[in-house]
A tleap script that builds the chain and sets N, CA, C and O, in Angstrom:
source leaprc.protein.ff14SB
mol = sequence {
  NMET LYS LYS THR GLU LEU LYS LYS LEU ILE
  LYS GLU GLU ILE LYS LYS ILE ASN GLU ASN
  SER PHE GLU ASP ILE TYR ASN PHE ASN ILE
  ASP VAL SER ASP LYS TYR LEU THR SER LEU
  LYS GLY ALA PRO GLU LYS VAL ASN GLY ASN
  PHE ASP CYS SER SER ASN LYS LEU THR ASN
  LEU GLU GLY ALA PRO GLU LYS VAL ASN GLY
  ASN PHE ASP CYS SER SER ASN ASN LEU THR
  ASN LEU GLU GLY ALA PRO LYS GLU VAL GLY
  GLY TYR PHE ASP CYS GLY ASN ASN ASN LEU
  THR SER LEU LYS GLY ALA PRO LYS GLU VAL
  ARG GLY SER PHE TYR CYS HIE ASN ASN LYS
  VAL LYS PHE THR LYS GLU ASP VAL GLU LYS
  VAL CYS ASN VAL LYS GLY ARG ILE TYR CVAL
}
set mol.1.N position { 113.376 115.061 105.166 }
set mol.1.CA position { 112.852 113.807 105.434 }
set mol.1.C position { 113.503 112.611 104.703 }
set mol.1.O position { 113.744 112.698 103.499 }
set mol.2.N position { 113.762 111.617 105.334 }
set mol.2.CA position { 114.461 110.287 104.891 }
set mol.2.C position { 113.480 109.590 103.810 }
set mol.2.O position { 112.294 109.861 103.625 }
set mol.3.N position { 114.112 108.818 103.275 }
set mol.3.CA position { 113.221 107.842 102.305 }
set mol.3.C position { 112.483 106.959 103.001 }
set mol.3.O position { 112.969 106.305 103.924 }
set mol.4.N position { 111.193 106.855 102.609 }
set mol.4.CA position { 110.255 106.243 103.563 }
set mol.4.C position { 109.625 105.040 102.922 }
set mol.4.O position { 109.454 105.202 101.713 }
set mol.5.N position { 109.280 104.023 103.334 }
set mol.5.CA position { 108.806 102.762 102.912 }
set mol.5.C position { 107.316 103.075 102.683 }
set mol.5.O position { 106.694 103.591 103.612 }
set mol.6.N position { 106.647 102.783 101.432 }
set mol.6.CA position { 105.206 102.920 101.068 }
set mol.6.C position { 104.433 102.413 101.739 }
set mol.6.O position { 103.431 103.054 102.056 }
set mol.7.N position { 104.607 101.153 102.172 }
set mol.7.CA position { 103.401 100.380 102.928 }
set mol.7.C position { 103.528 101.112 104.333 }
set mol.7.O position { 102.398 101.192 104.814 }
set mol.8.N position { 104.412 101.634 105.108 }
set mol.8.CA position { 104.353 102.305 106.115 }
set mol.8.C position { 103.490 103.330 106.083 }
set mol.8.O position { 102.536 103.460 106.850 }
set mol.9.N position { 103.923 104.373 104.851 }
set mol.9.CA position { 103.198 105.756 104.622 }
set mol.9.C position { 101.566 105.338 104.543 }
set mol.9.O position { 100.721 106.028 105.113 }
set mol.10.N position { 101.303 104.428 103.962 }
set mol.10.CA position { 99.856 103.863 103.316 }
set mol.10.C position { 98.867 103.568 104.749 }
set mol.10.O position { 97.679 103.852 104.898 }
set mol.11.N position { 99.763 102.932 105.675 }
set mol.11.CA position { 99.309 102.322 106.969 }
set mol.11.C position { 99.034 103.589 107.743 }
set mol.11.O position { 97.984 103.606 108.384 }
set mol.12.N position { 99.817 104.651 107.783 }
set mol.12.CA position { 99.618 105.976 108.416 }
set mol.12.C position { 98.376 106.596 107.936 }
set mol.12.O position { 97.565 107.039 108.750 }
set mol.13.N position { 98.167 106.658 106.646 }
set mol.13.CA position { 97.174 107.252 105.919 }
set mol.13.C position { 95.825 106.703 106.445 }
set mol.13.O position { 94.923 107.418 106.882 }
set mol.14.N position { 95.788 105.266 106.346 }
set mol.14.CA position { 94.501 104.633 106.799 }
set mol.14.C position { 94.214 104.849 108.409 }
set mol.14.O position { 93.072 104.945 108.857 }
set mol.15.N position { 95.336 104.910 109.169 }
set mol.15.CA position { 95.035 105.043 110.629 }
set mol.15.C position { 94.437 106.484 110.702 }
set mol.15.O position { 93.708 106.711 111.667 }
set mol.16.N position { 94.634 107.384 109.892 }
set mol.16.CA position { 94.138 108.581 110.071 }
set mol.16.C position { 92.519 108.602 109.835 }
set mol.16.O position { 91.661 109.324 110.343 }
set mol.17.N position { 92.424 107.617 108.944 }
set mol.17.CA position { 90.855 107.439 108.705 }
set mol.17.C position { 90.153 106.483 109.751 }
set mol.17.O position { 89.076 106.881 110.194 }
set mol.18.N position { 90.560 105.466 110.123 }
set mol.18.CA position { 90.036 104.516 111.154 }
set mol.18.C position { 90.987 103.603 111.400 }
set mol.18.O position { 92.092 103.845 110.915 }
set mol.19.N position { 90.846 102.547 112.068 }
set mol.19.CA position { 91.814 101.342 112.588 }
set mol.19.C position { 91.370 100.351 111.827 }
set mol.19.O position { 91.180 99.301 112.440 }
set mol.20.N position { 91.093 100.340 110.440 }
set mol.20.CA position { 90.923 99.263 109.790 }
set mol.20.C position { 92.117 98.448 109.333 }
set mol.20.O position { 93.135 99.140 109.290 }
set mol.21.N position { 92.284 97.279 109.007 }
set mol.21.CA position { 93.444 96.569 108.602 }
set mol.21.C position { 93.959 96.968 107.296 }
set mol.21.O position { 93.333 97.606 106.450 }
set mol.22.N position { 95.122 96.547 107.211 }
set mol.22.CA position { 96.018 96.993 105.742 }
set mol.22.C position { 95.361 96.531 104.612 }
set mol.22.O position { 95.520 97.088 103.526 }
set mol.23.N position { 94.453 95.322 104.796 }
set mol.23.CA position { 93.928 94.613 103.748 }
set mol.23.C position { 92.688 95.491 103.120 }
set mol.23.O position { 92.328 95.373 101.948 }
set mol.24.N position { 92.167 96.269 103.939 }
set mol.24.CA position { 90.864 97.018 103.640 }
set mol.24.C position { 91.395 98.410 102.888 }
set mol.24.O position { 90.553 99.218 102.494 }
set mol.25.N position { 92.799 98.660 102.704 }
set mol.25.CA position { 93.381 99.737 102.269 }
set mol.25.C position { 92.603 100.353 101.100 }
set mol.25.O position { 92.357 101.558 101.144 }
set mol.26.N position { 92.152 99.529 99.937 }
set mol.26.CA position { 91.880 99.773 98.706 }
set mol.26.C position { 90.644 100.608 98.558 }
set mol.26.O position { 90.305 101.168 97.515 }
set mol.27.N position { 89.947 100.641 99.799 }
set mol.27.CA position { 88.583 101.419 99.941 }
set mol.27.C position { 88.680 102.792 100.303 }
set mol.27.O position { 87.687 103.489 100.513 }
set mol.28.N position { 89.985 103.240 100.391 }
set mol.28.CA position { 90.089 104.764 100.755 }
set mol.28.C position { 91.080 105.436 99.662 }
set mol.28.O position { 91.763 104.781 98.875 }
set mol.29.N position { 91.049 106.754 99.739 }
set mol.29.CA position { 92.060 107.490 98.989 }
set mol.29.C position { 93.301 107.416 99.766 }
set mol.29.O position { 93.352 107.415 100.996 }
set mol.30.N position { 94.475 107.344 98.822 }
set mol.30.CA position { 95.693 107.083 99.362 }
set mol.30.C position { 96.510 108.220 98.795 }
set mol.30.O position { 96.667 108.309 97.577 }
set mol.31.N position { 97.088 109.179 99.720 }
set mol.31.CA position { 97.946 110.332 99.508 }
set mol.31.C position { 99.211 110.172 100.038 }
set mol.31.O position { 99.487 110.399 101.216 }
set mol.32.N position { 100.036 109.761 99.144 }
set mol.32.CA position { 101.647 109.773 99.587 }
set mol.32.C position { 102.482 110.731 98.753 }
set mol.32.O position { 103.600 110.474 98.307 }
set mol.33.N position { 101.762 111.944 98.583 }
set mol.33.CA position { 102.502 112.908 97.802 }
set mol.33.C position { 103.562 113.596 98.700 }
set mol.33.O position { 103.549 113.595 99.931 }
set mol.34.N position { 104.376 114.119 97.989 }
set mol.34.CA position { 105.390 114.904 98.744 }
set mol.34.C position { 106.401 114.240 99.756 }
set mol.34.O position { 106.990 114.951 100.570 }
set mol.35.N position { 106.606 112.847 99.706 }
set mol.35.CA position { 107.174 112.235 100.700 }
set mol.35.C position { 108.654 111.728 100.205 }
set mol.35.O position { 109.269 110.904 100.883 }
set mol.36.N position { 109.100 112.167 99.202 }
set mol.36.CA position { 110.458 111.781 98.854 }
set mol.36.C position { 110.595 110.284 98.391 }
set mol.36.O position { 111.694 109.729 98.364 }
set mol.37.N position { 109.481 109.687 98.046 }
set mol.37.CA position { 109.412 108.301 97.575 }
set mol.37.C position { 110.250 108.242 96.163 }
set mol.37.O position { 110.221 109.107 95.288 }
set mol.38.N position { 110.975 107.067 96.146 }
set mol.38.CA position { 111.609 106.844 94.810 }
set mol.38.C position { 111.164 105.483 94.355 }
set mol.38.O position { 111.789 104.986 93.419 }
set mol.39.N position { 110.089 104.760 94.932 }
set mol.39.CA position { 109.537 103.547 94.538 }
set mol.39.C position { 107.997 103.410 94.932 }
set mol.39.O position { 107.631 104.069 95.906 }
set mol.40.N position { 107.199 102.736 94.371 }
set mol.40.CA position { 105.739 102.581 94.698 }
set mol.40.C position { 105.529 101.154 94.835 }
set mol.40.O position { 104.385 100.699 94.845 }
set mol.41.N position { 106.580 100.397 94.943 }
set mol.41.CA position { 106.599 98.809 95.305 }
set mol.41.C position { 105.875 98.763 96.680 }
set mol.41.O position { 106.252 99.489 97.600 }
set mol.42.N position { 104.852 97.918 96.807 }
set mol.42.CA position { 104.101 97.821 98.021 }
set mol.42.C position { 102.831 98.452 98.085 }
set mol.42.O position { 102.075 98.354 99.051 }
set mol.43.N position { 102.605 99.089 97.068 }
set mol.43.CA position { 101.132 99.836 96.936 }
set mol.43.C position { 100.138 98.586 96.699 }
set mol.43.O position { 100.520 97.479 96.318 }
set mol.44.N position { 99.003 98.883 96.940 }
set mol.44.CA position { 97.856 97.985 96.675 }
set mol.44.C position { 97.528 97.776 95.268 }
set mol.44.O position { 97.710 98.712 94.490 }
set mol.45.N position { 97.060 96.649 94.838 }
set mol.45.CA position { 96.723 96.294 93.433 }
set mol.45.C position { 95.679 97.046 92.695 }
set mol.45.O position { 95.612 97.233 91.481 }
set mol.46.N position { 94.655 97.557 93.889 }
set mol.46.CA position { 93.361 98.040 93.611 }
set mol.46.C position { 93.155 98.925 94.517 }
set mol.46.O position { 93.478 98.700 95.684 }
set mol.47.N position { 92.476 100.297 94.066 }
set mol.47.CA position { 92.349 101.483 95.048 }
set mol.47.C position { 90.920 101.814 94.492 }
set mol.47.O position { 90.718 102.035 93.297 }
set mol.48.N position { 89.965 101.831 95.435 }
set mol.48.CA position { 88.747 102.202 94.919 }
set mol.48.C position { 88.460 103.745 95.269 }
set mol.48.O position { 87.343 104.216 95.054 }
set mol.49.N position { 89.500 104.521 95.815 }
set mol.49.CA position { 89.418 105.931 95.989 }
set mol.49.C position { 90.573 106.450 94.836 }
set mol.49.O position { 90.821 105.895 93.765 }
set mol.50.N position { 91.179 107.646 95.370 }
set mol.50.CA position { 92.324 108.395 94.582 }
set mol.50.C position { 93.478 107.741 94.946 }
set mol.50.O position { 93.552 107.114 96.002 }
set mol.51.N position { 94.524 107.849 94.039 }
set mol.51.CA position { 95.836 107.507 94.612 }
set mol.51.C position { 96.672 108.854 93.995 }
set mol.51.O position { 96.575 109.271 92.841 }
set mol.52.N position { 97.485 109.398 95.031 }
set mol.52.CA position { 98.180 110.540 94.607 }
set mol.52.C position { 99.847 110.372 95.080 }
set mol.52.O position { 100.192 110.461 96.258 }
set mol.53.N position { 100.610 110.165 94.175 }
set mol.53.CA position { 101.962 109.995 94.409 }
set mol.53.C position { 102.785 111.173 93.732 }
set mol.53.O position { 103.899 110.976 93.247 }
set mol.54.N position { 102.244 112.243 93.732 }
set mol.54.CA position { 102.731 113.525 92.942 }
set mol.54.C position { 103.928 113.965 93.931 }
set mol.54.O position { 104.109 113.570 95.082 }
set mol.55.N position { 104.756 114.952 93.133 }
set mol.55.CA position { 105.769 115.490 93.866 }
set mol.55.C position { 106.670 114.682 94.766 }
set mol.55.O position { 106.991 115.095 95.881 }
set mol.56.N position { 107.074 113.533 94.279 }
set mol.56.CA position { 108.202 112.754 94.999 }
set mol.56.C position { 109.445 112.746 93.911 }
set mol.56.O position { 109.720 113.646 93.117 }
set mol.57.N position { 110.021 111.667 94.066 }
set mol.57.CA position { 111.162 111.579 93.305 }
set mol.57.C position { 111.221 110.121 92.440 }
set mol.57.O position { 112.207 109.414 92.235 }
set mol.58.N position { 110.061 109.955 92.079 }
set mol.58.CA position { 109.931 108.769 91.132 }
set mol.58.C position { 110.299 108.755 89.646 }
set mol.58.O position { 109.960 109.659 88.882 }
set mol.59.N position { 111.012 107.678 89.275 }
set mol.59.CA position { 111.699 107.757 87.927 }
set mol.59.C position { 110.937 106.692 87.248 }
set mol.59.O position { 111.019 106.708 86.020 }
set mol.60.N position { 110.157 105.700 87.827 }
set mol.60.CA position { 109.183 104.935 87.231 }
set mol.60.C position { 107.866 104.662 87.984 }
set mol.60.O position { 107.777 105.043 89.151 }
set mol.61.N position { 106.846 104.031 87.397 }
set mol.61.CA position { 105.523 103.662 88.236 }
set mol.61.C position { 105.711 102.184 88.494 }
set mol.61.O position { 104.612 101.746 88.833 }
set mol.62.N position { 106.509 101.335 88.484 }
set mol.62.CA position { 106.723 100.019 89.122 }
set mol.62.C position { 105.990 100.007 90.288 }
set mol.62.O position { 106.249 100.916 91.077 }
set mol.63.N position { 105.026 99.103 90.642 }
set mol.63.CA position { 104.462 98.873 91.718 }
set mol.63.C position { 103.186 99.686 91.889 }
set mol.63.O position { 102.481 99.407 92.859 }
set mol.64.N position { 102.828 100.599 91.116 }
set mol.64.CA position { 101.613 101.097 91.028 }
set mol.64.C position { 100.419 100.404 91.023 }
set mol.64.O position { 100.437 99.309 90.460 }
set mol.65.N position { 99.336 100.802 91.541 }
set mol.65.CA position { 98.027 100.074 91.613 }
set mol.65.C position { 97.862 99.602 90.164 }
set mol.65.O position { 98.482 100.232 89.307 }
set mol.66.N position { 97.136 98.619 89.810 }
set mol.66.CA position { 96.775 98.111 88.481 }
set mol.66.C position { 95.471 98.799 88.111 }
set mol.66.O position { 95.219 98.887 86.910 }
set mol.67.N position { 94.559 99.328 89.047 }
set mol.67.CA position { 93.169 99.726 88.935 }
set mol.67.C position { 92.965 100.738 90.180 }
set mol.67.O position { 93.104 100.456 91.370 }
set mol.68.N position { 92.607 101.974 89.625 }
set mol.68.CA position { 92.524 103.086 90.577 }
set mol.68.C position { 90.931 103.558 90.152 }
set mol.68.O position { 90.844 104.015 89.012 }
set mol.69.N position { 89.808 103.503 90.857 }
set mol.69.CA position { 88.641 103.903 90.479 }
set mol.69.C position { 88.518 105.312 90.708 }
set mol.69.O position { 87.461 105.850 90.377 }
set mol.70.N position { 89.386 105.956 91.196 }
set mol.70.CA position { 89.214 107.372 91.325 }
set mol.70.C position { 90.279 108.285 90.489 }
set mol.70.O position { 90.333 108.020 89.288 }
set mol.71.N position { 90.976 109.134 90.876 }
set mol.71.CA position { 91.882 109.910 90.411 }
set mol.71.C position { 93.416 109.377 90.687 }
set mol.71.O position { 93.771 108.990 91.800 }
set mol.72.N position { 94.250 109.403 89.575 }
set mol.72.CA position { 95.803 109.049 89.775 }
set mol.72.C position { 96.530 110.049 89.244 }
set mol.72.O position { 96.620 110.490 88.098 }
set mol.73.N position { 97.129 110.387 90.462 }
set mol.73.CA position { 98.099 111.469 90.164 }
set mol.73.C position { 99.630 111.365 90.291 }
set mol.73.O position { 100.078 111.254 91.432 }
set mol.74.N position { 100.437 111.388 89.307 }
set mol.74.CA position { 101.992 111.102 89.441 }
set mol.74.C position { 102.702 112.344 88.695 }
set mol.74.O position { 103.702 112.240 87.984 }
set mol.75.N position { 102.133 113.320 88.930 }
set mol.75.CA position { 102.662 114.562 88.432 }
set mol.75.C position { 103.892 115.036 89.244 }
set mol.75.O position { 103.985 114.757 90.440 }
set mol.76.N position { 104.776 115.709 88.634 }
set mol.76.CA position { 105.841 116.317 89.411 }
set mol.76.C position { 106.884 115.461 89.935 }
set mol.76.O position { 107.381 115.702 91.035 }
set mol.77.N position { 107.276 114.413 89.182 }
set mol.77.CA position { 108.062 113.400 89.604 }
set mol.77.C position { 109.324 113.454 88.455 }
set mol.77.O position { 109.472 114.470 87.776 }
set mol.78.N position { 110.097 112.437 88.319 }
set mol.78.CA position { 111.128 112.354 87.370 }
set mol.78.C position { 110.842 111.324 86.198 }
set mol.78.O position { 111.790 110.857 85.567 }
set mol.79.N position { 109.760 111.033 85.958 }
set mol.79.CA position { 109.268 110.138 84.986 }
set mol.79.C position { 109.644 110.410 83.490 }
set mol.79.O position { 109.482 111.501 82.943 }
set mol.80.N position { 110.133 109.361 82.927 }
set mol.80.CA position { 110.417 109.432 81.443 }
set mol.80.C position { 109.418 108.745 80.587 }
set mol.80.O position { 109.196 109.086 79.425 }
set mol.81.N position { 108.841 107.796 81.179 }
set mol.81.CA position { 107.810 107.048 80.525 }
set mol.81.C position { 106.646 106.616 81.700 }
set mol.81.O position { 106.744 106.855 82.904 }
set mol.82.N position { 105.665 106.006 81.106 }
set mol.82.CA position { 104.421 105.710 82.134 }
set mol.82.C position { 104.392 104.244 82.245 }
set mol.82.O position { 103.264 103.794 82.449 }
set mol.83.N position { 105.373 103.356 82.160 }
set mol.83.CA position { 105.502 102.034 82.415 }
set mol.83.C position { 105.297 101.803 83.890 }
set mol.83.O position { 106.104 102.321 84.662 }
set mol.84.N position { 104.172 100.986 84.426 }
set mol.84.CA position { 103.826 100.471 85.336 }
set mol.84.C position { 102.535 101.182 85.824 }
set mol.84.O position { 101.940 100.814 86.837 }
set mol.85.N position { 102.130 102.236 85.038 }
set mol.85.CA position { 100.971 102.932 85.447 }
set mol.85.C position { 99.729 102.169 85.577 }
set mol.85.O position { 99.682 101.079 85.006 }
set mol.86.N position { 98.676 102.594 86.267 }
set mol.86.CA position { 97.374 101.741 86.307 }
set mol.86.C position { 96.999 101.460 84.812 }
set mol.86.O position { 97.288 102.236 83.901 }
set mol.87.N position { 96.250 100.144 84.624 }
set mol.87.CA position { 95.474 100.018 83.324 }
set mol.87.C position { 94.319 100.671 83.235 }
set mol.87.O position { 93.942 100.874 82.081 }
set mol.88.N position { 93.532 101.126 84.228 }
set mol.88.CA position { 92.430 101.603 84.383 }
set mol.88.C position { 92.260 102.693 85.368 }
set mol.88.O position { 92.611 102.478 86.528 }
set mol.89.N position { 91.734 103.902 85.018 }
set mol.89.CA position { 91.760 105.050 86.082 }
set mol.89.C position { 90.309 105.629 85.862 }
set mol.89.O position { 90.048 106.162 84.784 }
set mol.90.N position { 89.484 105.552 86.723 }
set mol.90.CA position { 88.146 105.956 86.863 }
set mol.90.C position { 87.825 107.406 86.870 }
set mol.90.O position { 86.747 107.847 86.472 }
set mol.91.N position { 88.890 108.208 87.381 }
set mol.91.CA position { 88.796 109.536 87.250 }
set mol.91.C position { 89.790 110.205 86.352 }
set mol.91.O position { 89.831 109.761 85.204 }
set mol.92.N position { 90.591 111.180 86.652 }
set mol.92.CA position { 91.475 111.960 85.848 }
set mol.92.C position { 92.895 111.178 86.095 }
set mol.92.O position { 93.117 110.573 87.143 }
set mol.93.N position { 93.804 111.256 85.045 }
set mol.93.CA position { 95.053 110.845 85.250 }
set mol.93.C position { 96.026 112.144 84.870 }
set mol.93.O position { 96.033 112.827 83.846 }
set mol.94.N position { 96.809 112.226 86.019 }
set mol.94.CA position { 97.951 113.368 85.813 }
set mol.94.C position { 99.316 112.866 85.770 }
set mol.94.O position { 99.770 112.299 86.764 }
set mol.95.N position { 100.044 113.023 84.675 }
set mol.95.CA position { 101.253 112.902 84.597 }
set mol.95.C position { 102.257 114.214 84.077 }
set mol.95.O position { 103.412 114.134 83.659 }
set mol.96.N position { 101.527 115.266 84.228 }
set mol.96.CA position { 102.365 116.497 83.937 }
set mol.96.C position { 103.303 116.802 84.941 }
set mol.96.O position { 103.241 116.349 86.084 }
set mol.97.N position { 104.357 117.729 84.435 }
set mol.97.CA position { 105.467 118.175 85.154 }
set mol.97.C position { 106.276 117.103 85.564 }
set mol.97.O position { 106.549 116.941 86.754 }
set mol.98.N position { 106.776 116.187 84.471 }
set mol.98.CA position { 107.684 115.204 84.454 }
set mol.98.C position { 108.823 115.436 83.493 }
set mol.98.O position { 109.119 116.594 83.196 }
set mol.99.N position { 109.496 114.388 82.977 }
set mol.99.CA position { 110.495 114.517 81.928 }
set mol.99.C position { 110.152 113.282 81.006 }
set mol.99.O position { 111.008 112.461 80.677 }
set mol.100.N position { 108.891 113.219 80.635 }
set mol.100.CA position { 108.211 112.134 79.877 }
set mol.100.C position { 108.875 112.351 78.314 }
set mol.100.O position { 108.849 113.474 77.811 }
set mol.101.N position { 109.354 111.417 77.728 }
set mol.101.CA position { 109.804 111.341 76.300 }
set mol.101.C position { 108.859 110.376 75.649 }
set mol.101.O position { 108.903 110.169 74.436 }
set mol.102.N position { 108.029 109.802 76.425 }
set mol.102.CA position { 107.248 108.670 75.661 }
set mol.102.C position { 106.128 108.484 76.727 }
set mol.102.O position { 106.285 108.597 77.943 }
set mol.103.N position { 104.765 108.125 75.958 }
set mol.103.CA position { 103.547 107.653 76.811 }
set mol.103.C position { 103.479 106.181 76.912 }
set mol.103.O position { 102.422 105.663 77.272 }
set mol.104.N position { 104.608 105.396 76.601 }
set mol.104.CA position { 104.685 104.025 76.716 }
set mol.104.C position { 104.096 103.650 78.276 }
set mol.104.O position { 104.412 104.264 79.296 }
set mol.105.N position { 103.292 102.653 78.215 }
set mol.105.CA position { 102.730 102.206 79.677 }
set mol.105.C position { 101.506 103.177 80.123 }
set mol.105.O position { 100.940 102.921 81.185 }
set mol.106.N position { 101.117 104.190 79.407 }
set mol.106.CA position { 99.885 104.805 79.850 }
set mol.106.C position { 98.598 103.797 80.066 }
set mol.106.O position { 98.588 102.676 79.556 }
set mol.107.N position { 97.727 104.203 80.715 }
set mol.107.CA position { 96.460 103.476 81.079 }
set mol.107.C position { 96.024 103.215 79.750 }
set mol.107.O position { 96.357 103.920 78.797 }
set mol.108.N position { 95.182 102.077 79.655 }
set mol.108.CA position { 94.348 101.689 78.521 }
set mol.108.C position { 92.960 102.624 78.559 }
set mol.108.O position { 92.351 102.913 77.529 }
set mol.109.N position { 92.635 102.964 79.612 }
set mol.109.CA position { 91.398 103.760 79.592 }
set mol.109.C position { 91.352 104.491 80.891 }
set mol.109.O position { 91.453 104.080 82.047 }
set mol.110.N position { 91.144 105.861 80.321 }
set mol.110.CA position { 90.654 107.082 81.708 }
set mol.110.C position { 89.388 107.545 81.329 }
set mol.110.O position { 89.025 108.040 80.261 }
set mol.111.N position { 88.654 107.270 82.553 }
set mol.111.CA position { 87.393 107.952 82.581 }
set mol.111.C position { 87.056 109.456 82.478 }
set mol.111.O position { 86.100 110.047 81.977 }
set mol.112.N position { 88.191 109.884 83.137 }
set mol.112.CA position { 88.226 111.380 83.440 }
set mol.112.C position { 89.150 112.132 82.402 }
set mol.112.O position { 89.243 111.648 81.274 }
set mol.113.N position { 89.681 113.022 82.644 }
set mol.113.CA position { 90.648 113.836 81.776 }
set mol.113.C position { 92.091 113.204 81.817 }
set mol.113.O position { 92.419 112.346 82.637 }
set mol.114.N position { 92.833 113.669 80.942 }
set mol.114.CA position { 94.236 113.160 81.051 }
set mol.114.C position { 95.118 114.372 80.786 }
set mol.114.O position { 94.973 115.072 79.783 }
set mol.115.N position { 96.037 114.594 81.718 }
set mol.115.CA position { 96.902 115.813 81.676 }
set mol.115.C position { 98.291 115.376 81.577 }
set mol.115.O position { 98.763 114.642 82.446 }
set mol.116.N position { 99.090 115.840 80.418 }
set mol.116.CA position { 100.446 115.499 80.250 }
set mol.116.C position { 101.182 116.721 79.906 }
set mol.116.O position { 102.020 116.583 79.015 }
set mol.117.N position { 101.048 117.896 80.426 }
set mol.117.CA position { 101.586 119.156 80.146 }
set mol.117.C position { 102.831 119.105 80.723 }
set mol.117.O position { 103.152 118.245 81.542 }
set mol.118.N position { 103.715 120.194 80.243 }
set mol.118.CA position { 105.096 120.384 80.854 }
set mol.118.C position { 106.055 119.279 81.214 }
set mol.118.O position { 106.660 119.154 82.279 }
set mol.119.N position { 106.103 118.387 80.004 }
set mol.119.CA position { 107.086 117.459 79.894 }
set mol.119.C position { 108.173 117.605 78.995 }
set mol.119.O position { 108.215 118.588 78.256 }
set mol.120.N position { 109.081 116.712 78.975 }
set mol.120.CA position { 110.411 116.890 78.081 }
set mol.120.C position { 109.857 117.159 76.495 }
set mol.120.O position { 110.119 118.116 75.766 }
set mol.121.N position { 108.924 115.875 76.194 }
set mol.121.CA position { 108.381 116.196 74.816 }
set mol.121.C position { 107.044 116.746 74.939 }
set mol.121.O position { 106.370 116.320 75.878 }
set mol.122.N position { 106.491 117.685 74.101 }
set mol.122.CA position { 105.304 118.496 74.018 }
set mol.122.C position { 104.470 117.301 73.132 }
set mol.122.O position { 104.472 117.206 71.905 }
set mol.123.N position { 103.835 116.512 73.987 }
set mol.123.CA position { 102.673 115.660 73.470 }
set mol.123.C position { 101.503 116.158 72.761 }
set mol.123.O position { 101.132 117.243 73.208 }
set mol.124.N position { 100.814 115.713 71.810 }
set mol.124.CA position { 99.789 116.268 71.125 }
set mol.124.C position { 98.459 115.352 71.555 }
set mol.124.O position { 98.579 114.151 71.797 }
set mol.125.N position { 97.355 115.955 71.615 }
set mol.125.CA position { 96.059 115.105 71.815 }
set mol.125.C position { 95.975 113.688 71.044 }
set mol.125.O position { 95.489 112.674 71.546 }
set mol.126.N position { 96.508 113.773 69.784 }
set mol.126.CA position { 96.593 112.549 69.022 }
set mol.126.C position { 97.524 111.657 69.620 }
set mol.126.O position { 97.269 110.457 69.523 }
set mol.127.N position { 98.647 112.041 70.274 }
set mol.127.CA position { 99.636 111.105 70.731 }
set mol.127.C position { 98.948 110.289 71.770 }
set mol.127.O position { 99.010 109.060 71.801 }
set mol.128.N position { 98.222 111.096 72.706 }
set mol.128.CA position { 97.388 110.400 73.828 }
set mol.128.C position { 96.334 109.465 73.475 }
set mol.128.O position { 96.033 108.475 74.143 }
set mol.129.N position { 95.737 109.869 72.284 }
set mol.129.CA position { 94.698 109.002 71.859 }
set mol.129.C position { 95.110 107.907 71.265 }
set mol.129.O position { 94.201 107.117 71.009 }
set mol.130.N position { 96.270 107.557 70.929 }
set mol.130.CA position { 96.901 106.442 70.012 }
set mol.130.C position { 97.350 105.278 71.144 }
set mol.130.O position { 97.554 104.120 70.781 }
set mol.131.N position { 97.489 105.710 72.603 }
set mol.131.CA position { 97.856 104.925 73.589 }
set mol.131.C position { 96.707 104.713 74.634 }
set mol.131.O position { 96.863 103.739 75.370 }
set mol.132.N position { 95.375 105.605 74.850 }
set mol.132.CA position { 94.615 105.564 75.661 }
set mol.132.C position { 93.475 106.059 75.279 }
set mol.132.O position { 93.381 107.073 74.588 }
set mol.133.N position { 92.326 105.248 75.782 }
set mol.133.CA position { 91.061 105.633 75.643 }
set mol.133.C position { 90.539 106.520 76.570 }
set mol.133.O position { 90.176 106.033 77.641 }
set mol.134.N position { 90.387 108.035 76.353 }
set mol.134.CA position { 90.230 109.072 77.339 }
set mol.134.C position { 88.672 109.513 77.191 }
set mol.134.O position { 88.222 109.945 76.131 }
set mol.135.N position { 87.953 109.366 78.294 }
set mol.135.CA position { 86.359 109.689 78.105 }
set mol.135.C position { 86.469 111.229 78.268 }
set mol.135.O position { 85.697 111.926 77.611 }
set mol.136.N position { 87.320 111.775 79.046 }
set mol.136.CA position { 87.340 113.457 79.251 }
set mol.136.C position { 88.177 114.015 78.393 }
set mol.136.O position { 88.581 113.471 77.365 }
set mol.137.N position { 88.459 115.080 78.765 }
set mol.137.CA position { 89.359 116.103 77.891 }
set mol.137.C position { 90.743 115.901 78.145 }
set mol.137.O position { 91.118 115.448 79.227 }
set mol.138.N position { 91.682 116.258 77.059 }
set mol.138.CA position { 92.868 115.689 77.183 }
set mol.138.C position { 93.626 117.241 77.132 }
set mol.138.O position { 93.303 118.128 76.342 }
set mol.139.N position { 94.712 117.347 78.173 }
set mol.139.CA position { 95.284 118.727 78.352 }
set mol.139.C position { 97.081 118.421 78.074 }
set mol.139.O position { 97.820 117.749 78.793 }
set mol.140.N position { 97.403 119.079 76.935 }
set mol.140.CA position { 98.660 118.730 76.619 }
set mol.140.C position { 99.419 120.087 76.748 }
set mol.140.O position { 100.628 120.142 76.524 }
savepdb mol mol.pdb
quit
C-alpha cells in the first residue's frame, strides 16, 4: 500500500460509521493502524473515542490529537521519544514495541494503564511516574 494521507483515511473511517461531516470526527473511534503512515499531521485536536495509530512507520507523534478521551495506541512504530503525544488520555496509553530512548513528550495524565514495554531502553515504573500521572497500572 502506498503512503496515504491521514485526513483521507480518517474520512473513510467516519464514512463506515455514517455520513457525518469531517468536523464531527472527534466523536468517533479513529483506527488508522497498519496503514504505512509516516505522519499524523491532519489528525483532529480532540477525539472523544479511541485513537489507534499502531503498526505504522511513525518516527514522531507530531500532529497527534492533544486530547483523547478513550485509548491512545501508538505501539509498533519507530518512535524514539513521545514528543507530540496527547497531553491527556482518558483510557490506556500504549507506546510499546518502539525504539524509545526517552519518555520526553509523554502525556501529562493517563487515566487508564500506561504500556511502554519492548523498547530500546528498559524503562522503570519510576521513569514513567516522573513524566506522567497514571491512574491505572504501569507495564514496563
